[in-house]
Every structure is written in structure tokens, then in C-alpha cells.
VEXVOSE-287842 format. One record per residue: x, y, z of N, C-alpha, C, CB in turn. Coordinates in steps of 0.1 Angstrom, whole numbers, plus 2048, in hexadecimal, padded with zeros to 3 digits. Glycine has a CB too. Layout:
N
XYZXYZXYZXYZ
...
end
This chain:
506
97054E7CF9795597D09755657C79865537CB
9715617BA96A56B7B195F5727B89655657A4
95656A7BD94B56F7C594E57A7D09435657CB
9595767D895D5807E296258D7DC96757A7E9
96958D7D096D5997CA9625A07C59785977C0
95759A7BF94B5A07BB9445A77C69435967B4
9445A17D393D5A77DE9435B27E293C59D7E9
9515B27E29595BE7E79585CA7DD9695B97E8
9575C67D09555D17C69475D87C79565CA7B9
93C5D07C992F5D67CC92F5DE7D79255CC7CE
9355D87E39365E07F093D5ED7ED93D5D87FB
9485ED7E794F5FA7E49476047DD95C5F87DC
93F5FF7D39376087CB92B60E7D39316017BF
9266057DC91B60A7E69216147EE9165FF7EF
92B6127F493261C7FD9356297F793F617801
9396287EA93D6347E393063C7E09466317D5
9256347DC91963C7DB9136437E690F6357D6
91563A7F29106407FE91764E802911635809
92564D80092C6598049296647FC93A657803
9266617EE92166D7E59146727EB91F6677D5
90B66A7EE8FE66E7F39006788008F56627F6
90867280990B67981591168881491467281B
91B68880992169480691869E80092C6927FD
90D6987F89046A27F18FB6A87FC8FC69B7E6
8F769E8058EF6A28118F46AD8188EC69781A
9016AB81C9096B58249096C281D9176B1826
90B6C280F90C6CD8088FE6D58099106C97FB
8F36CF8078E76D48088E46DA8158DD6CB805
8E86D48208E76D982E8EF6E782E8ED6CE839
8FB6E682A9046F38298FD6FE8229126F0822
8F76FA8158F170480D8E570A8158ED6FF800
8DD70281B8D27078228D771082D8C96FB828
8E170C8358E57158408EA72283A8F1710848
8F172282E8F572F8298EB73782290172C821
8E073181D8D673A8178CB73E8208CF73380B
8CB73782B8BF73A8358B17368318BE749839
8B172C8258A47278218A771A81A89D731818
89B71281A89E7068138A07078058936FC814
8A86FE7FE8AA6FF7EF89E6FD7E88B46F67EA
89C7037DC8906FF7D58916F27CE88D7087CB
8856EB7CE8836DD7C887C6DE7BB87C6D47D2
8786D37B58706D47A98616D67AC8716C77A0
85B6D77B784D6D97BA84A6E77B78496D57C8
83F6E97B183A6F77AE83A7007BB82C6F77A6
83E70B7B983E7157C48497157CF8337137CB
85270B7CD85D7097D68677157D48656FA7D4
86971F7DD87172A7DC87972C7E98697367D9
8847327E888C7357F38887417FA8997377EE
88174B7F387D7577F986D7587F98847637F1
8677608028597608018547697F585376580E
8487667F184276E7E783A77A7EE8397657DF
8377847E68317907EC8257957E283D79C7EF
8197947E680F79B7DF8097A67E68057927DC
8097B27DF8057BE7E67F87C37DE8117C97E6
7ED7C57E57E17CA7E07DF7D87E47D57C27E4
7E17E17DC7DF7F07E07D27F67D87ED7F97DC
7C97FA7E27BC8007DD7BE8107DD7AF7FB7E6
7B58157D67B58247D57A982C7DD7B58287C5
7AD8337E77A283B7EF79B8317F77988447E6
79F8267FA79781C80379B81E81179880D7FF
79082281A79282582878C81A83078B83382B
78D81A83D78980F84677B80A84578B814854
77281584276481184375F80883875B81D845
76880582E7667FC8237697ED82676E802817
7727EC8307787DF83276D7D58377827DF83C
7627D983E7587D08417517CA83674F7D684A
7527D082974B7CB81E7547C38147457D7818
7607BE81B76A7B681376D7AA81A7767BE811
76579F81876779381F77578D81F75D78881A
77B78D81378978881279278F81B78D788804
79179C81B79A7A48247987A18327997B4823
78B7A083678779C84478E78E84877779B845
78E78583E7947778407A277984179276E834
7A878383B7B778683B7B978B84A7BC79182F
7B079484F7B279885C7B278D8677A87A185F
7A87838647A777786C7B376E86D79C76F868
7B876D8607C676485F7D276C85F7C775D851
7D27788617DF7808617DE78B86C7E3786853
7E77968697EA7A18727E57AE86B7F87A2875
7DD7B68747D77C386F7DF7CD8767C77C4872
7E47D786F7EB7E38747DF7EE8767F77E786A
7DC7F18837D07FA8867D48088857CA7F7894
7E180A8867E68198847F081A87A7EC820892
7EA81886D7F281A8627EE8268597F280F85A
7F782F8567F583B8507FC83E8437F9844859
7F584783B7FB84C82F8028598327F184D823
80E85B82A81686782C80E873826825865825
80487181E7FC87B8187EF87681680288280C
7E387B8177D68768137D487A8057CA87B81D
7DD8777FD7DB87A7EF7E38707E77DF8897EC
7DE86C7DB7E48607D47F28617D17DC85C7C8
7F686A7C98048697C480F86B7CF8068747B9
80E8757D88188747E28188677EB8168807EB
80D8627EF80C8577F681284B7EF7FF8557F9
80F8487E181583E7DA82483F7D880E83D7CE
82884B7D783784E7D683E8497E283985E7D5
83884C7EE83E8497FB83D8397FC836851807
8348327F98348247FA83C81C7F282781F7F9
83E8227E484781C7DC85681E7DF8448217CE
8598297E586782D7E886C82A7F686A83B7E4
86182C80086582A80E86983881287181F810
86684480B86A85081085E85B811874855808
86086481A85586F81C85587781085987A829
84A87E80F84988880485489380383B88E805
85989680E8648A180E87089B8088668A781D
87188E80787D88780187A8817F488287B80B
86E87E7F086B87B7E28698877DA85E8717E2
8658927DE86189F7D785389F7D286B8A27CC
84B8947D583E8927D08338967DA83C8827CC
82D8A27D98238A67E28158A87DE8278B37E7
8138A87D18068A97CB80389F7BF8048B87C5
7F98A17B87F78977AD7FB89C7A07EA8937AC
7FF8A979F8048AE79280D8BB7947F88B2788
8118C178A8188CF78C8278CA78F8118D8798
82E8D679383D8D579683F8CC7A38438E3799
8368CC7AC8398C47B88308B67B98358CD7C5
82C8B37AD8238A57AF82389D7A28148A97B3
81B8937A381888979882588279481289078B
82287A78982D87178383A87A77F827869777
83688777A84188E77684A89178183C89A770
84589678E84F89879885588C79D8498A07A4
84F88179D8548737A086087079984986879D
85F87378B86B87078287487B78486686E772
87188778487C89178588489079187589F786
88088A79C8878897A988D87A7AA87C88D7B6
88F87379E89586679E89185D7A98A486979F
88385C7A987D8527B287D8457AD8708567B4
87C8427A087983579A88282A79F87983678C
88F82C79F8988227A48998207B38A58257A0
8918297BB8908277C888581D7CD88E8347CE
87D8197C38718117C58768027C98688117B9
86D7FB7CE8707ED7D28717E37C78677E97DB
86C7E87BB86D7DE7B087B7DB7AC8677E37A5
8847E47A98917E27A48997DA7B08997F07A0
8987DD7BC89F7D77C689B7C77C789C7DF7D5
88E7C57C688A7B77C788E7B07BB87D7B67CA
88C7B67AF8927AE7A38A07AA7A58907B7795
8A87B37A98B67B17AA8B87A57B58BE7BF7AF
8AE7A37BE8B17987C88AA78B7C28AA79B7D8
8A778A7B68A277F7AF89477C7AF8A87747B4
88B7877B187D7867B18787897A38777907BC
86E78279F86578779385C79279985C77B78D
85C79D7938547A97978497AD78E85E7B4799
83E7B07938337B478C82C7C179182A7AA78B
8277CA7888207D478D8147D77838287E078E
8077D778A7FC7D87827F27E27877F77CB781
7EC7EA77D7E07F37827E58017817DC7F0790
7E380978D7E681778E7F58187937DB81E797
7FD82178C80A82479080A832797815824784
80B83D79080B84A79480285478D81884F795
7FD85E7947F586778D7FE86E7827F0871796
7F986F77580087576B80786B76180A87D770
80885E76680F85475E804852752811846768
80B85074680384C73A809840734803857731
80183673180582972B80E82B71E7F9820728
80B83571781283770A81F84070B80883F700
82184471882E84B71983A84471682F84F727
84284970D84F84370A85B8477128528466FC
85985171986585672187285571C86684F72E
87385A70F88085970888484D70288A85D711
87C84270387E8356FD8778346F087A82A706
8798286E88738266DB8668206DD87B81D6D4
86081C6E78548166EA84E81A6F78558086E9
8418186FB83C81B70784581671282F814708
84781F71B85281E72684E81473185482C72C
85680A73585480274086080474A8537F373C
85D80875686880C75F8707FF76286281276D
87D8017648877F57678837F07758977FB767
8857E47778817DD7838757D478387F7E778E
86D7D47788617CD7778607C476C8567D6777
85E7B776F85D7AD7658507AD75E85F79F76C
8467B07658387B17608337C07638307A7767
82E7C775882A7D475A81C7D67528357DE756
8117D675A8047D87547FD7E475B7FB7CB755
8007F07567FC7FC75C7F3806754807802761
7E980B75A7E08157547E38227587D3812757
7DD82B7507DF83A7537D283E75A7E2844746
7C78417527BB8467577B38397587B585274E
7B28327627AA82676379E82776C7B281B765
79B83477179183677C78383177879184577F
77F83276A77382E76677181F76577083375B
77C81776677D80876577B80375877480276E
77680C74E77380774177A81173776480573E
77E80E72C78281772178F81D72477982271E
7998147287A681872D7B18127237A881573C
7BD8167257C881071F7D280B72A7CF81A716
7D97FF7277E37F972F7F07F97287DF7EC734
7FB7FD72E8087FA72A80B7EC72E812804731
80A7E272480D7D572881B7D17228037CC723
8257D372C8337D07298397D671D8347C2727
8347E471B8397EB7108307EC7048467E670C
8247E770581B7E76FA80E7ED7008197D96F3
8087F66F87FC7FD6FE7F07F56F87FB80D6F9
7E77F07017DC7E76FF7CF7EF7037DD7D9706
7C67F16FA7B97F96FD7AF7EF7017B48026F1
7A77F170D79D7EA71078E7F270E79F7E571D
7837EC70D7777F270976E7F37147737EB6FE
7617F17127567F271B74F7E571E74C7FB717
7547DA71974D7CE71C7507C97297507C4712
7477C07307487BD73E7567B674073C7B3742
75D7AF7367697A87387757B373976C79E72D
7717C073577B7CA73477D7D17427777D4728
7757CE74B7757D47597827D375E76B7CE764
7887DF7627977DF76579A7D777079C7EC768
7947D777C7977CF7877987C178478D7D0791
78E7BC77B78E7AE77879A7AA76F7827A9771
79D7B37657A87B275C7B57B17657A97BE751
7B67B976F7C27B87777C37AB7807C37C4781
7B77A67837B679978A7BC78F7817A779678D
7B778D7757BC78376C7CB78376A7B5784760
7D07907687DE7927667E678E7727E179E762
7E079177D7E778D78A7E877E78C7E1792796
7DD77778A7DE76878B7E77627817D176278A
7E77687767F176376B7FF76576E7EF76975E
80277077581077377981476978481178277F
80A76778D80E75D79881074F79380275C7A4
80974B78880A73E78281773D77A7FF73C779
81B74877282774876C834748775828754763
83174E78083C74E78B83F740791839759796
83373A79383572C79883C72378F82872679B
83A72478284071C77784E71F77783971E769
85172C77986073177986872C785861741778
86072978F86572579D86E7307A286E71679D
86973C79F8707487A686774F7AF87575379A
86E7557BB86575D7C485F7697BB86D7637D1
85476F7BF84E77A7B88497857C18427757B0
8497917BC84379C7C48387A27BA84E7A87C9
82C7A37BD8217A97B48197B47BC81679D7AE
8197BF7B68117CA7BB8057CB7B18197D77BB
7F97CB7B67ED7CD7AE7E67DA7B47E27C07AE
7E77E47AD7E27F27B27D57F57AB7ED7FE7AF
7C97F37B27BD7F57AB7BA8047AB7B17ED7B0
7B08077A27AB8157A279E8167AB7A781A793
79880A7AE78D80B7B779280D7C67847FE7B6
78A8137CE77D8197CC77C8277C77758177D8
78782C7C278883B7BE77C83F7B679583E7B5
77784B7B676D8507AE77184E7A076985E7B0
76784B79775984B79A75483E7A075284F78D
75C8357A475A8287AB7508207A475682B7B9
75581D79874C81478F74D805793751814780
7427FF7967437F179A7437E978E7377ED7A4
7477DC7907457D37867377CF78274D7C7789
7337CE7757257CC77171D7C277B7257C6763
7247B878071D7AE78771B7B37967257A0787
7207BE79A7207C47A97167D07A87307C87AF
7127D479C70A7E179C6FD7E27A47077E478D
6F77D67A76EB7D77AE6ED7D27BD6E07D07A6
6F97D07C26FB7CC7CF6F97D77DA7087C77D0
6F77D37E56F67DB7F26EC7E77EE7057E17F6
6DF7E37EC6D67EE7E96D27F57F66C97E97E3
6D18027F66CD80A8016D880D80B6C2804808
6E58098086F080C8116F181A8126FD80780C
6F581E81F6F882C82270682E8286ED83182C
70D83982671883C82C71883C83C71D847826
723838842723837852720845857731832858
71884586271585186971D85187670585386D
72A85587573285688072F86188974185787C
73686389473386F89C73887C89673A86D8A9
74187988C74588588573D88A878753883882
73388287572D88386972488F86A726877866
72589986171D8A586171D8AD86D7108A285D
7298AC87472D8B387F7388BD87D7318AA88A
7378C98827428D388174D8D188A73E8E2882
7598D38857658D188F7648DC8997748D0887
7668DA8A57668E58AF7748EC8AE7618E08BE
7758F98AE7809018AE7888FC8A07898FF8BC
7808FD8967858F788878F9018837798F487E
7998FD87A7A190687379890E8697AC8FF86D
79D91986579492285D79191C84F79A93185C
79891284A79590C83D78890683D7A0903839
78390284A7778FC84B76C90684E7788F2855
76E91284F76391C85475791D84A76992A857
75A91A83D74F91B83574690F83375391F828
74B90483B7428F88397348F984074A8EB83E
72A8F583A71C8F583F7188E78417138FD835
70C8E78487078D984A7048D383D6FB8D9852
7048C683D7018BE8316F38BF82E7048B0833
6EF8C18226E28C181E6DC8B481C6E08C9813
6CE8B381D6C98A581A6CE89F80D6B98A581B
6CE8A88036D38A47F56E089F7F66D28AE7EB
6E98A67FD6F78A27FE6F98958056FF8AE806
6F08938106F18868176EE87B80E6E8885823
6E487C8056DF8727FC6EB86E7F26D38767F4
6F287A7EE6FD8787E47088707EB7038867DE
70C8747F871686D7FE71285D80071987580C
70585A80370184C8047038457F86F384B808
6FF84C7EC7018467DF70F8427DC6FC84D7D5
71784C7DE72584B7DC72C8407E672C8597DE
7288407F172D8357FB7298277F572783780A
71C8257F17188177EC7208157DF7088167E9
72381F7D772B81D7CB7398177CE72B82A7C3
73F81E7D974C81A7DD74C80B7E27508237E7
7428077EA7417FA7EF73F7F07E27357F97F9
7377F47D97357EB7CF7427E97C572A7F07C7
7497F57C47557F47BB7617EC7C175A8027B9
7607EA7CE76C7E17D57677D27D57717E67E6
75C7CF7D17597C17D27627BA7C874B7BF7CF
7657BF7BB76E7B87B277C7B87B776D7BF7A5
7807C27C078E7C17C878D7B57D07927CE7D1
7827B37D97827A87E178179A7DA7777A97EA
77A79A7CF77A78D7C678878A7C277078F7BA
78F7967BD79E7927B97A678D7C47A579F7B3
7A57927D07AD78C7DA7AA77D7DD7A97947E7
79E77A7DC79A76C7DD7A07637D378C76A7DB
7A07687C67A57627BA7B47617BC7A376B7AE
7BA76A7C07C97687C37CC75F7CD7CF7767C7
7C575F7D97C77567E27C67477DE7BE7587ED
7BB7457D67B87387D07C37337C77AB7397C9
7C873D7BF7D37397B67E07367BE7D57457AC
7E373D7C87EE7397CF7ED72C7D67F27437D9
7E172A7DC7DF71C7E17E07117D77D271B7E8
7DB7137CB7DB7097C07EA7067BD7D370D7B4
7F27117BC80070F7B780A70B7C280471B7B0
8047097CF80D7057D98167117DE8156F97D4
81071D7DD8197297E18137307ED81B7327D6
80772B7F28007347FC8097358097F272D7FF
81072A80E81772B81982473281881971F81E
82973680C83473E80A83274C80583C737801
82675080782175D80181B76780C81875A7F7
82177380C81B77E81481178580A826787819
8057878107FB7908097F979D8127ED788805
7FB7A780D7FA7B48137EE7BC80D8087BD812
7E47C08147D97C78107DA7D68157CD7C0815
7D97E180C7D97EE8137D27F88087E97F4817
7D380680B7CE8108047D881C8047C081380A
7D78247FA7DF8307F97DC83B8037DE8367EC
7CF83D8057CA84780E7BC8438127CA855808
7B684A81B7A884881F79F8528177A784B82E
79285481D78985D81677E86182078385580A
77B86F82177087282976487582277487D831
75987282974C87382274187982D74786481E
74388682F73988D83873F88F84572C885839
74A88984975088C85675589B85675C88185A
7548A18627578AE8647508B885A7668B0862
7458B485573D8BA84A7468BC83D7398C984E
74E8B483C7578B482F7508AB8247688AE832
74E8B181A7488A980F7538A080A7438B3803
74D89680375688A80076488F7F974F8807F5
76F88980077C88C7FB78688780477D89B7F9
79288D80379D88980C7A689580E7A687C805
7B38938107BE89E8117BF8A581E7BC8A8806
7B78A08287B88A58367C189C83E7AB8A683D
7C58A084A7CD8988537C689085D7D68A085A
7B888F85B7B08898647B18798617A288E863
7AD87186B7AE8628697A685D85E7AB85B876
79A86485A79385F84F79B85F84278586784D
7A58678417AC8698357BB8638357AD878832
7C18628417CF85D8427D18508497D6866849
7C784B8507C883E8577C283484D7C183E865
7C982A8487C482183E7C68138427CB824833
7BF80A83C7C07FB83F7CD7F683B7B57F2838
7D47EC8427E07E58407DE7D88477EC7ED844
7DC7CE83D7DB7BF8437E57B783C7CD7B9841
7EC7AD8437F67A583E7F47968438037AA843
7F478E8387F578083C8017798367E9778837
80676F83B81276883581A76084081C77282D
82575B83C82F75284483275985183C74E83B
82F75385C83375986982A76586E84275E866
82076986781777386B80C76D87481177B85E
80A77188180176B8887F276E88580476E896
7E97658887DB7678847D377188D7D375A884
7CA7788887C27818917C978A89A7BA779898
7D578F8957DD79889E7DB7A68987ED79489E
7DD7B08A27DC7BE89F7E97C58A47CF7C48A4
7EF7CC89B7FA7D58A07F57E38A08077D4897
7F87E98AC7F37F78AE7FF8028AC7ED7F98BD
80C7FD8AB8168078AA81580F89D8238018AA
81881C89D81682489181F820886817832894
81881E87A82081886F81B82286381E80786D
82282285881F82A84D824825840824838850
81F82A83582082582883082682481682D81E
83882E82B84682F82884C82182C84D83B82F
84581983584A80D83984880183084380A846
84180382583E7F881C84A7F48148327FC812
8527FE81085E7FB8088687F2810864808803
86D7F981C8777EF8238717E182987C7F7830
8647E082A85D7D482E85F7CA82284E7D7832
85C7CD81785D7C480B86A7C08098587CA7FF
8757C980B8837C58098877BC81388D7D2808
8847BF8208887B682A8827A782A8847BC837
8757A882586F79A82287879281886179C81C
87D79A80F88379380389379180788279C7F5
8967948138A47928178AD79D8128AA785813
8A77A880F8B07B380A8B17BE8158A97B97FC
8BD7C38178BF7CE8228BA7DA81B8CE7CF828
8AF7E18228AA7EE81E8B57F881F89F7F1827
8B68008158C180B8148BE8158208C0813805
8C981C8228C882582D8C083282A8D5827831
8BD83381D8B683F8188A783F81A8B884280A
8A283381D89383281E89083882D88C82381C
88483F82E88084583A87883C84287A852838
87383183E86A82884587281E84C86082383C
86B81585387080A85A8697FD85586F80B868
8707F285586A7E68528607E185C8747DC850
8557DC8588497D786184B7C886483B7DA859
8547C185E8557B38608547AE86E8607AE85B
85B7B487685B7AF88484D7B188A8667B788C
8477BC88883A7C088E82F7B68888367D088A
8317B487B8257AB87582879C8788247AE863
83379987E83678B88283378989284778787D
82F79489782C7938A68377968AF8287848AA
84279B8AA84E79F8B384D7AD8B785B79D8AB
8507B08C38517BE8C785C7C58C18517BE8D5
85B7D28BF8667DB8B98697E48C48617E28AB
8757E38CA87A7EE8D487D7FA8CC8877E98DB
87A8078D187D8138CB8758168BF88A8138C8
86A80F8BD8618138B185D8218B18558098B1
8598288A58568358A584A8398AD853839897
8498448B283F84A8BA8348548B18468538C5
8398578A683286089D83385D88E83686D89F
82985F88782A85F87882886D87281F854871
82E86F86782D87C86082387C85583A88185B
81B88785481388984981689784380588884C
81989783681B8A482E8128A58248288A4829
80C8B28228048B58188058C38127F78B281D
8068C48058078D07FF7F98D37F88148D07F5
7F58E07F97E88E47F27EC8E57E37E38F37F8
7E48DD7DB7E78DD7CD7E78EB7C67DD8D37C7
7EF8EE7BF7F08FA7B77E68FA7AC7FD8FC7B2
7E38EF7A77D98EE79B7D18E279D7DF8EE78D
7C48E37987B98D87987B98D278B7AB8DD79D
7BF8D87807BE8D37727C48C57727C48DD768
7BB8BC76D7BF8AE76A7C28A57767CB8AD762
7BD8AC7837BE8A378F7B289C7937C38AC79B
7B288F7937A58887977A388A7A57A6879793
7AA88F7AD7A98907BC7A789E7C07B688A7C4
7A58A87B67A38B67B97968B87C27A28BF7AC
7988BF7CD78D8C17D67838CA7D27928C67E3
7768C57D276C8CF7CD76C8DC7D775E8C97CD
7668E67D17668F37D97608F27E675F9007D2
7558EA7E774E8E97F47528DF7FD7408E87F2
75E8D87F97608CB8017698CF80D7688BF7F7
7708DA80D77A8DD8187878D88127768D7826
7908E281079D8DE80A7A78E681279D8E17FA
7AE8DE81A7B98E48237C48EA81C7BF8D882C
7CA8F58217D68FA81D7E18F18207D8907824
7EE8F481B7FA8EC81D7FB8E982C8088F3817
7FE8DD8318008DA83F80A8D08417F48D6846
80F8CD84C8168C28508118BE85F8278C684F
8118B186180B8AB86D81389F8727FD8A786A
81089D87E81489188580A88988C81E89388F
80987C88A7FF87489080686A89B7F686C885
80386B8A78088618B17FD8568B480D8698BE
80184E8BD7F68448C17EA84A8C77FB83A8C9
7EC8578CD7E185D8D57DE86C8D17E485C8E4
7E48718C67E287F8C37E48828B47EB8878CC
7DE88C8AF7E18928A27E48A18A47D5890899
7F08A589E7F48B389E7F78B88907FF8B58A6
7F18C488D7F28C887F7F78D887F7E38C6879
7FF8DA8778058E88768018EC8668168E9879
7F98F68657F68FB8578009068537E8900856
80190884780B91384180692184480D910832
7F99218477F292F84A7F49338597E292E845
7FA92A8607FD92C86D7F49268797FE93986F
7E99208747DF91887C7E590B8817D2916873
7DE90788D7E38FB8937D78F18957EA8FE89F
7D88E58957CE8DB89B7D48D28A47C88D2891
7CE8CE8AF7D38C38B77C68BC8BC7DC8C98C3
7C68AF8BB7BB8A78C07C189B8C97B38A08B3
7BB89B8D57BD88F8DE7B48838DC7BB8948ED
7BB8798D67B286E8D17AC8658DB7BA8668C8
7B18648E67AB85C8F279D8628F57B485D8FF
79C86F8F578E8748F87878798EB78F880903
78D87A8E178887F8D578C8788C878C88D8D4
78886B8C878D8638BC7898678AE7888558BE
77D86E8AE7798738A178088089D76B8758A1
7888868A57908928A278689E89F79888F896
77E8A08A97738AA8A77768B88B07648A38AB
77E8B78B87828C28C178F8C68C277D8C08CE
7928D18BA79F8D68B97A58DC8C579F8E08AF
7AE8D78CC7B28DC8D97C08E38D77B38CF8E3
7C38E88CC7D18EE8CA7D38FA8D27D38F18BC
7C89018D57CA90E8DD7CC90B8EC7BE9168DC
7C98FE8F17CA8FA8FF7D78F59027C08F0904
7E18F28F87ED8EC8FA7F78F69027F38E98EC
7FF8F190A8098FA9128138FD9078108F291F
81B90790C82690C90383190090182D91A90A
8338F890C83C8ED90A8368E29028418E7916
82A8E09028238D58FA8258DA8EB8128D48FE
8208E78E88228EB8DA8308EB8D581E8F88D9
8398EE8DE8488ED8D984D8E08D68518F38E3
8488D58E084C8C78DE8478C28D08488BE8EA
8398C48CE8338C08C28398C58B68258C38C2
83D8D28B68438D98AB8508D38A88448E98AD
8588D08B38658CB8B08648BE8A986E8CA8BD
85B8B58AE85B8A78A88578A989985189E8AF
84C8B28978478B38898528B988083B8BD889
85A8C38858658C787E8708BD87A86B8D2885
8738B688587D8AC88387A8A187987F8A588F
86D89E87986889486F86789986285B88F873
8638A585F8638AC8528718AE84C85B8B9854
87B8AE8558898B08508918A384F8908B985A
88A89885489388B85589688584788C87F85E
8A187F8458A687883A8AC86C83C8AF880833
8A68618388AB85383C8A684E8488BB85283C
8A88408498A18388538A683C8618A482A851
8B183F8648B78428718B28508748C8841872
8B485886C8AF86686F89F8678728B2870862
89886186B88A86186C88585887888585C860
88C84F87B88A84688688C84E893893838886
89785589389A85D89F88F8698A08A986489E
88C86F89588287B89687487689B881881886
8708698978638648998628618A985F858890
86E85F8B086C85C8BF86E8688C88768528C3
86D8758C18708808CC8628868D087988D8C5
8568808CB8498858D08468828DF83E8808C7
end
């Protein structure tokens, strides 16, 4: 009898324990359904939201991608946007657009310095809180920004605070001012200015690589999702390579495309003074191109190291890696000496490659996309609703292989001729060809440009992919009116719905 009571007691205890386990299990299922993601466990890298690593290069155009093996592997394992454009082929306006998701006419940043440009204009127009950093931090992300921020930014700038200023929204801030030489620079490291010298270990891209992998490691230990932007100064001039890469690619020459050293037919008058390239200039272009190739080898090495770190920490399957550039760079095309700032594809069409969860391998997306799409894309990946004030559209559907009905038909390019060259690392040399203020639209098959001086350009890309024959004078009155309407609507648009509607009127 005593044994039967004991058996019943044990049985009751077992039943109670079983009920507890079942209730806990049901609770976990309910939580999973509510959160839309599996709950975190104790394993390193277990997160409810995906991580985002954004590698942004400076002045890198498509002709450098063939020299970047890790980027080519990203193309094989992910999706490439073949028609991705910058809102301006100039550093600061472009970076302002990708940070905020807004066109230059809404950020107020059109140049690299002066009243309408640079870090000063960015701050005066209250753009800092529009960036994706604060929004992702509020969503529970660890956020990191490393490398180049905006032209005119100084690491020792206190911005009214008691110590070197760190913008809100960033958990890790390791940002340089003038880092173009890759040596002898200062970094604002979370509010402390640290100086670096000329030793091989001070090479800026390598320093950023170490800090980036450290950030990934600390995020894995914290078991929190993270967003990291690493903005290199490479391959911007002077295109200093890492010491180990100085002797690579001997004898390399710049690409000789159909546009190389060829004059634009029916060219706008700002190109009238351009003469054929001299043999000396061609050699200089070849040397500069080889230096650009050498300078990005460290960027490619950094990508490989980040990939290895993510794999080692068990984070690779939960992380989106995005590779891109702020603008392109011409080197002899249209007889233009090395530079940027035009509306031609050499300058505004830039690489954009994505790998990560749900991204199909070896896919290409041809729909027109733009750097204003970066901000809403990162927010949507993090489960954050992009604000209606962004001008861009999220690319998450396209990069996951889903069709997007009603996608834009045109992207906007806005450029102001700089009032001053003083202190501007992108100031155009006198003989390079320096366009006046213009606005332009690029569709899947055409480029249309309106200059402030009244001139026009139009290129039909199906028959003229290098944009060498300006056919603006052959457009009918109806064609000119339609292009002008679309361009005007885009330049006046404000917010996602307004800009989406304007972009579909071409």
C-alpha cells in the first residue's frame, strides 16, 4: 500500500513536469510566431534579425571589379545590380543620399564644400538623424561606422561638445578626416583622436579591416544583431597601395574602350576645348589605373577576412554583405582626363553586389536602382518600416529574386558646378572637362541631360552604349517634352510615394 502511494506520487510529479515542459514549448512557439524569427539561444551568432555588413569604396568603377577576386566570388554566390546609379558622381552628395535615402535636392548637399556641400551642409540641413544608424540602433542593432564619413569632417571636431564628437546612433565610431594618403592620418575612435604614422601596420585599409573583424567578434559575444559600414578611401587618388601590393600588376594599362580618346559627337560646349590625349597623358592614365588596381587589393583582402570571421563565429548564414561605391571614375573616355562629375555611365553607374539569406546565387537584377535605395533597404532588412520621407525604395524584394510590380523607370542625377575648388580633393583639373550645373535622368535604355546653360544631351543606349553620339537635336517636340516632364517631376519629388510616381512617368 505504501508502494502504491509512492508510485502515484512519482507519477503525479512526472505529469506536472511534463505539463510544465509542454507549456514552455507552446510559449516558445507563440513567441516565434509573434516575432517572425527564432528566439536566440546560447550559441554564438544566434540572432533574431540578420546582420548587415556594408563595404563602401571611394571612386571605384566597374572596370576594377575584375581585379577583386572576393567581389567576383560574391557575384557568383549572390546578386549583382547591373543598373545601379549614384545620385551625383561626387563623393559628398552621393554619400549623403545613401545615408539618408534622399536625393540631393532634399538633403541640401550638392558639392563637397561651401554653402551647398560637404559635412557643413549635411549638418546644417539636419541630415544626421535621417541616417540608417540611429534607426537600426533603436531596433536593437549594434551599429558601427568606420573609415570615411563626409568631405569636411574632422576627427577632432567637437561640434559643441566637450570632446571629439560622435554622432548619435553609432555604437562604434572609427572615422578619419583626410585619409586619402592611407598613412599619417587621425581617427576619431569613439570620441578619442588617435594618430597613425607611416609604418606598414598603419596602412588605413588594414587598420579598418582589423577594427571591422573586432567589431564582428564583439557583436557575436554580445549576441546582438549588428550593422557595420566600412567606408574605405581606396581607390581615391592618390590611390596608395598597401606596401605588400606595390609591385603587383606590372605593365597594367587602362581599358581602351570604344570611348577612349574619342570625342563625343555633337558634344555640349563644355567639352569643346578637349583635345586628343597625348602619348604622355596616356602613360599617366595607365600608371594611375595600375595604382587604383593595386590600392583596392587591400579592400579585397578585407572582404575575405570579414567573410572568414563571420564563418568562424557562426554568423555567415545570418549576414548580408553589400559591396558598392559612391561614384565611378572616367579615365580618357570622351577625351576626358581622369576624374568624375559627369552624367555618363563611367561616373554614375557603379557596382552593387549583395550576398546573404534568401539571396539567389549568380543572379543579375537589371531594374534601375540608386543609392537612395540603400537606407530603406537596410531598414527593411532589420524589420523597420522606412519612413515616408525617404525618396528611395527598398531593394529587398529584387535582391531576393522577387519581381517588383510598378518599379521605377528612371533614376535622377543632380549635379552642381562647385563654386570653389579650395580644399576639395575632387576638384576637376582645368583640362579634365568640368561640366556646368546639370540634372539628368537615366532609364534602362537612355540618358537625358539638361544643363543650366540650356544645352541638352540624349543618348540611345541600345545603339550607343558608350554614350558617344548626342542625339538631343533629333528628338521630337513630344519626346523632349516628355523627358523634361519626368526630369522636372523627379527633381521636385519629396518622399517615397512622390518619387516613385515621378520615376514612372518616363
